[in-house]
N, C-alpha and C positions, 0 to 999 in steps of 0.2 A: 130366414130371419130378416127383419127389416127394422128400420128406425121407427119407433112409435112416437116418441116425443123428446124434447129437451126440457129439463127442469131448471127453473131459475128461482132462487130464494130472494124474496123481496121484503122490504120493510113495511110498505103500505099496499095491501092487496088491491084496494079500490083505485088508488092512483096509478098503479102499474097496469091494471086492467084497462083503465081509460086510455092510457098511452098506447097500448097494443091495439085496442079497438079503433080509436079515433085516428091515429097516425099511420097504422100499418094494416088496417082492414081486417083484423081478426074478429071472430065472433065467439061468444061463449058457448061451449058445448057440454059443460058439466061442472058441478061443485061438490066437494065433500070435505068432511073433517076426518083426520086420521092422526092418531098419536099427538094430539094437541096442536096439529097443524091445520090451517085452513088452506084448501087446495082448489085452484080454479084452472080448468082446462080451456084453452082457446085454440081456434083453428082458422087457418087461412089457406084454402085449397088443400094441398097435401101436407102442409106444415102444421104440427101441433106443438104447443108449448104448455108447460105446467107451471103456473105461478104458485109459490108456496110461501105462506107467512106464518109466523109463530114457530114453535119448536125451539130446538137448542143446537142447531148445527154450527160448526166452526165456519169462518169465512172461506177457508180454502176448500171447503166442501159445499159451496153455495150453488154449484151447478152439477148436473149429471146428464148422462145420455141414457135413454131407455130403448132397449131392443125388444120388439114384440116377437115372441116365439110361439111355436105350435104346442110344445110340451115343456112346461117349466121343470117337471121332474127329470127330464133328460138333461137339462142344463145343470141342475143341482148335482146330479150323479156325475157328470163330466168334471165339474169343479171339485167335487169330493175326491174323485179318483186321482186328481192332480194335487191333492193336499191343500186345497184352498177352502177356507171356511167363509161362510156368508157374513157380511157386516151386519145385515139386518134381514129378518125373515127366515123362511118364507112366511108370507102373510096371505090370508084369504080376506079380500075386501068385501064390503057389503053389496057391491054391485056385481059380485061373482068373479071378479078378476083375481088372479093369483100373482104375487110379485116377490122378488128377492133381490137383494143388493149385494154386490161384491166390490172389492177395491182392485183397481188395475195396478200395473207395475209402477206407476208414478203417482199413486194415491188418488187417481181419478175414480169417481164413483160411477159404477155401471149397474143399471137396473135392468132386470129381465122381467117381462110381463107377459102373462098368458091371459088373453081376453075372452077366450071361448073355452067351454067345458071339454 
């Protein structure tokens, strides 16, 4: 398992993208719309961030960490065996990725992502 990206909820996607691109040297690597949210992935060397605008998240859930895993089904099984239910998902995205969201012990949002079949 490794960190795939950090997600940040923003009010103005274009303004935030400009900030990360112009001031921090990030470049755009992908865009998508998912569940009424506009999503933009940016990367600078090994660091990826996901800017999210739209949707209806609460402020305390405005950020999340995403771990890339080899097998999402194994993660889901492990969480289920420990009595933990997913907050959202699992979802199959149009680009072939599979994802699921859980809540940590202090209500932090943790996403698990499988990018390969």
